[in-house]
N, C-alpha and C positions, 0 to 999 in steps of 0.2 A: 504494499500500499504506499502510495506516495502522497505526501502532504501537499495541499494547494498553497499558493502564495498567501492567501488570506489566513489559512490555518497557521502557517509559519509566523505570520505577523502577530496573530493573537497569542501564540505560544511564546514568542519573544517578549511580548508585553508581560505575560505571567512570569516568565523566567527571569526577568530583570530583577525581581525582588527575592529570588531564591539564593540560597547559599549552596556551594558545592557539597554533595553528600558522599561522593567517592573520590578518592585521590589515587592516581596512578603515579608511582615513582620510577626511578631508574631501575628498580628491581623487575619491572615489567608486569605481565599478566599472570598472576598466580591464581590458583583455584579459589583462594579466599577473596581476591579482588573481583573475579567473575561472579562468585556467589553473592557478594555484596551488591554488585551492579544489578544482578538479576532481581534480588530482593527489593532494591530501591525502585527499579522500574515497575515491578509488579505492584508495589504499594502506592507509589506516587505518580506513575505514568510519565511525568515530565520532571526531569532532574538535571542539575548541573553537575559536571565532573571537572576535576582539576587534573591537568596533566603536568606533573612536576618534572618535566624533561627540558633540558637546556636548548636542544636543537629543534628548530621548527620541523625539519623533515622527520625527526624521530617522533615528534608529537603527532604529525599527520599520519604516519604509519601506524602508531599505537591507536589512534582514534579510529582508523579504518578497521583495524582488527577488533576493537571493542564493539563497533557497530555490527560487524559481521557475526561475532560471537553471541551478541545479545539479541539480535533481531530488532534492534532499535533503529530509529531514523535520526540523523543529525539535523537539528533545527538551525543551529547557529554555532559558530566558533569565533571567539575573540581572544587572541593571545593564547594563554594557557588554560582557558576555560571553555568547555563545550556544553551545549544544551542538547539533551537527547530526549526523544519521546518514543514510547512504545504503548500502544493501546492495550488496555486490559478490560475485556467485557464484563468481568465480575469484580471490578475494583470496589474497594470500600470508599464510599463518598467522603468519609471523614479523613481519609489519608491522601486521596488523590489531589494533587495541586490544582488540576483543572477543575474538578467538581467543586472544591472549596472556593476557588476564584469565582466560578459561575454563581454559586449560592450567595457569596458575599456581595457580588455586583448585580444580583437580581436577574441573571441570565440562566436559561435552561436549554 
């Protein structure tokens, strides 16, 4: 599933206020990092991750691998921070960053 430009714009607006919940360091993608990424995407759908890698090419390669492994879609990347989205049809509305934003702003 590919996000439309309107969806990406809305998600960037929501993501602006989020803090990174997963950090990937020079150690790379361990099973623990992938498990935490999967849990965060399942619970929140829209998350920020921090790529604590010095080289831009390394960050790009790591992000490509994270997206492929998680089944998420990249919404935005700014510097060392990326915004990822993965739809969860059975998401808990109290945990989903998207559902909470919609409820808080009166959208459904």
